[in-house]
Structures are given as C-alpha cells and as structure tokens.
C-alpha positions as CSV (number, residue, x, y, z in Angstrom):
1,M,11.5,-38.1,42.1
2,Q,13.5,-34.6,40.9
3,M,13.7,-36.0,38.0
4,K,10.2,-36.8,37.1
5,H,9.2,-33.3,38.4
6,L,11.5,-31.4,36.4
7,V,9.9,-33.3,32.9
8,A,6.3,-32.7,34.4
9,A,7.5,-28.7,35.0
10,V,8.6,-28.7,31.4
11,A,5.7,-30.1,29.9
12,A,3.2,-28.5,31.6
13,A,5.1,-24.8,30.4
14,L,5.0,-26.4,26.7
15,L,1.2,-27.2,27.2
16,T,0.7,-23.7,28.6
17,A,3.0,-22.1,25.8
18,V,0.8,-23.6,23.4
19,A,-2.4,-23.1,24.7
20,Q,-1.2,-19.0,24.5
21,A,-0.6,-19.7,20.9
22,Q,-4.1,-20.9,20.2
23,Q,-5.7,-18.1,22.1
24,Y,-3.3,-15.3,20.9
25,P,-4.1,-12.6,20.6
26,T,-6.4,-11.5,23.0
27,K,-5.1,-7.7,22.5
28,P,-3.9,-5.3,19.9
29,V,0.0,-6.1,18.6
30,K,2.1,-3.4,18.2
31,V,4.9,-3.7,15.3
32,I,7.9,-1.3,15.6
33,T,9.6,-0.5,12.2
34,P,12.4,1.7,11.6
35,F,11.4,2.8,8.0
36,P,9.8,6.2,7.6
37,A,5.5,6.1,7.0
38,G,5.0,6.5,3.2
39,S,8.5,4.1,2.4
40,G,7.8,1.1,0.2
41,P,8.9,-1.3,3.4
42,D,6.6,0.6,5.6
43,S,3.7,0.3,3.1
44,A,4.5,-3.7,2.3
45,L,4.3,-3.8,6.4
46,R,0.9,-2.3,6.4
47,V,-0.6,-4.7,3.9
48,I,0.0,-7.4,6.3
49,A,-0.8,-5.8,9.4
50,D,-4.3,-4.8,7.9
51,K,-4.7,-8.8,7.0
52,L,-3.5,-10.1,10.2
53,S,-5.8,-7.6,11.7
54,K,-8.9,-8.7,10.0
55,S,-7.7,-12.6,10.8
56,W,-6.5,-11.9,14.3
57,G,-9.8,-9.9,15.6
58,Q,-7.2,-7.5,17.2
59,Q,-5.6,-4.2,15.4
60,V,-2.1,-4.7,14.4
61,L,-0.7,-0.8,14.8
62,V,2.4,0.2,12.7
63,E,4.8,2.4,15.0
64,N,7.5,4.0,12.7
65,R,10.6,4.6,14.4
66,P,12.9,6.0,11.6
67,G,16.4,7.2,11.8
68,A,20.1,6.2,12.8
69,N,20.2,3.0,10.4
70,G,17.2,1.2,12.4
71,F,19.4,2.1,16.1
72,I,15.6,3.7,17.3
73,A,13.6,1.1,16.6
74,L,15.5,-2.0,17.1
75,G,16.8,-0.3,20.7
76,A,13.0,-0.1,21.4
77,A,11.6,-3.2,20.3
78,K,14.2,-5.6,22.1
79,A,13.4,-3.8,25.6
80,A,9.4,-4.9,25.2
81,P,8.0,-8.1,26.7
82,A,8.6,-11.5,25.3
83,D,5.0,-12.0,24.9
84,G,3.9,-11.9,20.9
85,Y,2.5,-8.3,21.3
86,T,5.6,-6.1,20.1
87,L,7.1,-6.9,17.3
88,A,9.6,-5.8,15.2
89,Q,10.6,-4.6,11.4
90,A,14.0,-5.2,10.4
91,S,15.9,-5.2,7.4
92,S,19.0,-7.7,5.9
93,A,21.4,-5.3,6.5
94,Q,20.0,-4.3,10.1
95,L,20.4,-8.5,10.6
96,A,23.2,-9.7,9.2
97,T,26.0,-7.0,7.9
98,H,25.7,-4.4,10.7
99,P,27.0,-6.1,13.0
100,L,30.1,-6.7,11.2
101,V,30.2,-3.1,10.2
102,Y,29.5,-0.8,13.3
103,K,32.0,-1.3,16.4
104,S,29.1,-0.9,18.5
105,L,25.4,-1.3,18.0
106,P,22.2,-0.9,20.8
107,Y,21.2,-4.2,19.9
108,D,22.5,-8.0,19.3
109,P,20.4,-9.5,16.6
110,A,21.2,-13.1,18.1
111,K,20.8,-12.5,21.7
112,D,18.1,-9.6,21.9
113,F,15.6,-11.4,18.8
114,V,14.3,-14.2,17.6
115,P,13.1,-14.1,13.8
116,V,9.8,-14.9,13.2
117,T,9.4,-14.4,9.4
118,P,10.8,-12.6,6.5
119,L,8.1,-10.2,4.5
120,F,9.6,-9.7,1.5
121,R,12.7,-9.4,-0.8
122,N,13.6,-7.5,-3.4
123,H,16.6,-7.6,-6.3
124,F,18.9,-5.4,-7.5
125,F,19.2,-3.9,-11.1
126,V,22.5,-2.3,-12.8
127,V,21.0,1.0,-13.0
128,V,22.8,4.0,-15.4
129,G,21.8,6.9,-16.7
130,V,19.5,6.9,-19.9
131,T,21.9,8.7,-22.0
132,S,25.2,6.4,-20.5
133,P,26.8,4.8,-23.4
134,F,26.6,1.5,-21.7
135,K,24.3,-0.8,-23.3
136,S,25.2,-4.4,-21.4
137,V,27.1,-5.0,-18.5
138,S,29.8,-6.2,-20.5
139,D,30.2,-2.7,-21.8
140,L,30.9,-1.7,-18.3
141,V,33.0,-4.0,-17.2
142,A,35.2,-3.2,-20.2
143,A,35.6,0.6,-19.9
144,A,36.1,0.2,-16.0
145,K,39.1,-2.5,-17.0
146,A,40.4,0.0,-19.6
147,K,40.7,2.6,-16.7
148,P,41.0,1.5,-13.4
149,G,39.4,3.3,-10.6
150,D,38.1,6.1,-13.1
151,M,34.6,4.8,-13.3
152,T,32.1,5.7,-10.6
153,Y,29.5,3.7,-8.4
154,G,27.2,5.2,-6.2
155,S,25.1,4.0,-3.1
156,E,22.6,5.0,-0.7
157,F,25.3,4.7,2.3
158,I,28.5,3.2,3.1
159,G,28.0,-0.9,3.6
160,S,24.7,-1.1,2.0
161,P,23.5,-3.7,0.1
162,G,24.5,-1.8,-2.9
163,H,27.5,-0.9,-1.9
164,L,28.8,-4.5,-1.0
165,G,27.1,-5.9,-4.1
166,S,29.5,-3.5,-6.2
167,V,32.2,-4.5,-4.4
168,L,31.2,-8.3,-5.4
169,L,30.7,-7.2,-8.8
170,E,34.2,-6.0,-8.8
171,S,35.7,-8.6,-7.6
172,A,33.9,-11.4,-10.0
173,T,35.2,-9.0,-12.8
174,G,38.7,-7.9,-11.7
175,T,38.1,-4.2,-11.9
176,Q,38.7,-1.3,-9.6
177,M,36.0,1.3,-9.3
178,T,35.4,4.2,-7.3
179,H,32.5,4.3,-4.5
180,V,30.6,7.3,-4.2
181,P,28.4,7.1,-1.1
182,F,25.2,9.0,-0.7
183,K,22.6,9.8,2.1
184,E,19.8,9.0,0.8
185,T,18.2,6.8,-2.4
186,T,17.0,10.4,-4.1
187,Q,19.8,11.8,-4.4
188,L,21.5,8.7,-5.8
189,F,19.7,7.9,-8.5
190,T,19.6,11.6,-9.6
191,A,23.2,11.6,-9.6
192,V,23.1,8.5,-11.8
193,G,20.5,9.9,-14.2
194,T,22.6,13.0,-14.7
195,G,26.0,11.1,-15.1
196,D,27.4,12.8,-12.1
197,V,27.7,8.8,-11.1
198,Q,28.2,6.3,-14.0
199,W,26.2,3.4,-12.1
200,A,24.6,1.9,-8.7
201,F,22.8,-1.1,-8.0
202,G,19.1,0.0,-7.2
203,T,15.5,-1.8,-6.8
204,A,13.0,-1.4,-8.4
205,G,11.4,0.8,-5.2
206,T,14.3,2.8,-5.0
207,A,14.9,3.7,-8.4
208,G,11.3,3.1,-9.7
209,A,10.6,6.9,-9.6
210,T,13.8,7.8,-11.7
211,L,13.4,5.1,-14.2
212,R,9.3,6.4,-14.6
213,A,10.5,9.9,-15.1
214,G,12.7,8.6,-18.1
215,K,16.3,9.6,-15.9
216,V,17.7,6.0,-16.0
217,K,17.5,2.7,-17.2
218,F,17.8,-0.6,-15.9
219,L,20.7,-2.3,-17.6
220,A,20.7,-5.6,-15.7
221,L,19.5,-7.7,-12.8
222,A,21.6,-9.2,-10.5
223,A,19.3,-12.5,-9.9
224,P,19.4,-15.9,-11.3
225,K,16.3,-15.1,-13.9
226,R,14.3,-12.2,-15.0
227,L,11.6,-10.8,-13.1
228,P,7.9,-10.9,-14.4
229,Q,8.2,-7.1,-13.8
230,F,10.7,-6.5,-16.3
231,P,10.6,-9.4,-18.7
232,N,13.0,-7.4,-21.2
233,V,15.6,-6.5,-18.6
234,P,18.5,-9.2,-18.5
235,T,20.5,-10.7,-16.0
236,V,23.8,-9.8,-15.3
237,A,25.2,-13.3,-17.0
238,E,22.8,-12.7,-20.1
239,S,24.3,-8.8,-20.2
240,G,27.6,-10.5,-20.6
241,G,28.3,-9.9,-16.5
242,P,29.4,-12.7,-14.5
243,A,27.8,-15.9,-14.0
244,G,26.2,-16.3,-10.5
245,L,26.1,-12.7,-9.3
246,E,23.2,-11.8,-7.0
247,V,22.4,-9.1,-5.1
248,T,19.4,-9.1,-2.6
249,A,17.7,-7.4,0.3
250,W,14.6,-8.5,2.7
251,T,12.9,-7.6,5.4
252,G,11.6,-9.6,8.0
253,L,9.4,-10.0,11.3
254,L,11.4,-10.0,14.6
255,A,10.3,-11.1,18.3
256,P,12.1,-10.2,21.7
257,R,14.2,-13.0,22.7
258,G,12.5,-15.3,25.3
259,T,9.0,-15.4,23.3
260,P,7.7,-18.6,23.2
261,K,8.2,-20.5,20.0
262,A,4.9,-22.2,19.9
263,L,3.7,-18.2,19.8
264,V,6.6,-17.5,17.3
265,D,5.8,-20.3,14.8
266,R,2.0,-19.1,15.3
267,I,2.4,-15.7,14.3
268,G,4.8,-16.8,11.3
269,Q,2.1,-19.8,10.1
270,D,-0.4,-16.7,10.0
271,I,1.9,-14.3,7.9
272,A,2.7,-17.1,5.4
273,K,-0.4,-17.8,4.3
274,I,-1.4,-13.9,3.8
275,L,1.7,-14.1,1.6
276,A,0.2,-16.9,-0.2
277,E,-2.4,-15.1,-1.1
278,P,-2.7,-13.1,-4.8
279,D,-4.0,-10.0,-4.0
280,V,-0.8,-9.6,-1.7
281,R,1.8,-10.7,-4.0
282,E,0.3,-8.7,-6.4
283,R,0.7,-5.2,-4.1
284,F,3.9,-6.3,-3.4
285,A,4.7,-6.6,-6.8
286,A,4.1,-3.1,-7.2
287,F,6.3,-1.9,-4.6
288,G,9.3,-4.5,-6.5
289,Y,8.7,-7.5,-3.9
290,E,8.8,-10.3,-4.3
291,A,6.6,-12.4,-0.7
292,F,9.5,-14.2,1.0
293,P,7.8,-16.4,3.9
294,Q,10.1,-18.6,5.4
295,S,10.1,-20.6,9.4
296,S,11.7,-18.8,12.0
297,A,14.8,-21.5,11.6
298,E,15.2,-20.8,7.5
299,M,15.2,-17.3,8.6
300,T,18.0,-17.5,10.7
301,A,19.6,-19.4,8.1
302,T,19.1,-16.6,5.9
303,I,20.7,-14.3,8.3
304,E,23.9,-16.2,8.7
305,A,24.1,-16.9,4.9
306,D,24.0,-13.4,4.1
307,R,26.8,-12.6,7.3
308,K,28.9,-15.0,5.7
309,R,28.8,-13.9,1.8
310,Y,29.2,-10.2,3.0
311,G,31.4,-10.5,5.8
312,E,34.2,-11.8,3.5
313,V,33.4,-8.5,1.4
314,I,33.7,-6.2,4.6
315,K,36.8,-7.9,5.8
316,R,38.5,-7.4,2.2
317,L,37.4,-4.0,2.5
318,N,38.4,-3.7,6.2
319,L,35.1,-1.5,6.3
320,S,34.5,-0.3,10.3
321,L,31.8,2.6,11.5
322,D,31.4,3.9,14.5
C-alpha cells in the first residue's frame, strides 16, 4: 500500500508540474544578467526578452547586476525562488572555468542552478595590429619559435577564454609566449592596435570597434570553418596554424536548482523557437554571435566538455585565483 501511495504522489506531482508549465507565465519574469547594459550579451538577451514578452503575454524584464566576474548576479539569482520567474544569464567561463580557477565562489553551477538553454556563441579571431608584419598564423608561430618568450599576447583577464585559447595555441605549436592581461577589452585591443602587445584572441564583438576603426586586422578564425560575416578571414588551419584549434565562448540561461523540469523544458523550447527566427539570427550576427539553442541536458554536456578541455590547461598553468 505504501508503494502505491508513493507512486500516486509522484504521479500527482508530475501532473501538477506539467500543468504549471502549460499555464506559465502568469506574471512578469525577471532575468538577472552579469553583463552591463548596452554590452553585446545584454543586447542579445534583450532581443530574446522582447520576443518572449510578446509570445508569453507577460513582461520579461532584464536586470543588470554587473561586476565581480559575475559573482553579484549569480549570487542573487541562486537565492531566488525555484519557480521559473527568476532566471539568470551566465557565460561559459562563469559556468565551466571559474569553478576551476577561483579558490572560492559565491555560487556552485551544479548545485545552485539547472541549465535552461544556451542563447548564442561567438568564435575567436587571431587579432593583430594593422601594421603587424604577420600575414598568417604560420608567420606568427615562426616568429614565436625564433625567439621563445619574446612574443607577447594579451587577454581581457587571467583565465578568460582568450587567455586559455592562447595557451592552447602555444601547446599545439610548441611555442612559448608572454601573457599580458588587461582589465577590459577596450584597453586590450587598443594595445594590439598600437603594437604594445603583438596579438590577442578577440571576437567580432570585443574587437569589432577597433577593426572598424582600422587599427587591427583579423588574421585567422579559431573555428572549423569560416564565418559568413567574414568570408575572407581564413581559419587557423587555413592560415598555416594547427588543425582543430577552436576557441569559443557562449552565454546561456539558468534557473535556480529545484525549478521543475517541465518548466525548464517549456522555457527552453520557447526560446529555441525564437532563436530559429531569421530576424533574430540576423540581429545576433550583427553582434558577432551565432544562435546556439540546446536542451537542458545538452547544455549540461557542453559545460562538462568545456570544463574538461580547459581544465587540463588550467592544471598545466597551475592557475589559481582568490
């Protein structure tokens, strides 16, 4: 009898969760983001929020809580009720590599959150100054091999995708270069443009303004194939670099741990439909982004794959931050 009661209780709970998902949302939904207003990730999120507001018939509000590498935003989001009415935007670094780099975090991606879906991903280019002597990745690698340690590369911060991707390039080419971290991307690509650092990994979003100003050029793309927006920029392999080198970053949505699976799936499916719309893909492309819909389970696997891939780099660097 006890087993029958248990089965009945579980079945009732599942039916309730499904019913809640079907009726959702009945009030405004808030998305907390660690990115500042007007930034690329914030702008892309607002495209989705506007579309969801129209689809759901309820406001989807974006709340910016930038600073402290995302700690403020994710710390606030994890404390929210697990009812689907508070979501969080987070980057791949905040979910996959920060837990490996920082000695302590105010959140645990696995224990405090459940993945909903990625929104977009962006690929990294090898960026050099417009007057750089390097015409290809093979040129850059040859110069690095000729004088080990002399060549400098920059990144927006220690442990960033650009930093770890650069270490992957060093490892794949057997070179040794000097890392110069910066506090923000504007400073980084200004320095690349002036030649204060010789190169850096950057995205169309982070390095695009400096590219349009004629200060830098994109030497190659760290991806399996060229991007439609930059058809004349070869891949790293096409530019004489190592085959298979891929450097990407992405952002996605999370819900507080305990949010019903039916509700998580419903939100993810509704967003996937929006990400398939041509006008959304065009607007994302303007930011240098590629729509990247996945299910909750697929997003979990993506986080684990990134953690494994970059975890080896972090361990090799003995990288640890307070």
